C-alpha positions in Angstrom: -45.5 -22.8 27.0 -43.2 -24.2 29.7 -43.9 -23.5 33.4 -40.5 -24.5 34.4 -38.6 -21.9 36.6 -35.6 -20.4 35.1 -32.5 -20.8 37.4 -30.5 -17.7 37.8 -27.4 -19.3 39.4 -23.9 -20.3 38.2 -24.0 -23.9 36.8 -22.5 -25.4 40.2 -25.2 -23.7 42.3 -27.8 -24.8 39.5 -26.6 -28.5 39.7 -26.7 -28.6 43.3 -30.1 -27.0 43.6 -31.6 -29.5 41.1 -30.1 -32.3 43.0 -31.4 -31.2 46.6 -34.9 -30.5 44.7 -34.7 -33.9 43.3 -34.1 -35.6 46.6 -36.9 -33.7 48.3 -39.2 -34.5 45.3 -37.8 -38.3 45.7 -38.9 -38.8 49.3 -42.1 -37.5 48.4 -42.5 -39.7 45.3 -41.3 -42.8 47.1 -44.0 -42.1 50.0 -46.7 -41.7 47.5 -45.7 -44.8 45.7 -45.6 -47.0 48.7 -48.8 -45.8 49.9 -50.7 -46.3 46.6 -48.9 -49.7 46.4 -50.0 -50.6 50.0 -53.7 -49.8 49.1 -53.5 -51.7 45.7 -51.9 -54.5 47.5 -54.8 -54.7 50.1 -57.2 -54.8 47.1 -55.3 -57.2 45.0 -53.5 -59.6 47.2 -56.1 -60.4 50.0 -54.6 -63.5 51.3 -50.7 -63.4 50.9 -48.4 -61.3 52.8 -45.4 -62.0 50.3 -47.6 -60.6 47.1 -48.5 -57.7 49.4 -44.8 -56.8 50.0 -43.9 -57.2 46.3 -46.9 -54.9 45.2 -45.9 -52.4 47.9 -42.1 -52.6 46.8 -43.3 -52.2 43.3 -45.2 -48.9 44.3 -41.9 -47.7 45.8 -39.7 -48.4 43.2 -42.1 -46.5 40.6 -41.8 -43.6 43.0 -38.1 -43.6 43.0 -38.0 -44.0 39.4 -40.0 -41.1 38.7 -37.8 -38.9 40.9 -34.7 -40.2 39.3 -35.9 -39.8 35.9 -37.3 -36.0 36.6 -33.9 -35.1 38.3 -32.2 -36.7 35.2 -34.2 -34.8 32.9 -33.5 -31.4 34.6 -30.0 -31.9 34.7 -29.9 -32.7 31.1 -31.9 -29.5 30.4 -29.3 -27.7 32.2 -26.4 -29.1 30.2 -28.1 -28.2 26.9 -28.1 -24.4 28.1 
């Protein structure tokens, strides 16, 4: 079962809607990634501030990548219809 919402828009409106929703989710995913990366860096890298920045940045990158992938998959789904 798919719990995805069916879009009842024209294709240009649907693309705009998917991108807008992807940007909104992107901000949330990046914030969550930075937060989790920051917490992980406190536990994993106690002494070095450079290592903490790298781990936190990695978390933000994971959040951005997740948002990008989800938005890309939704756009590909729209193109298949």
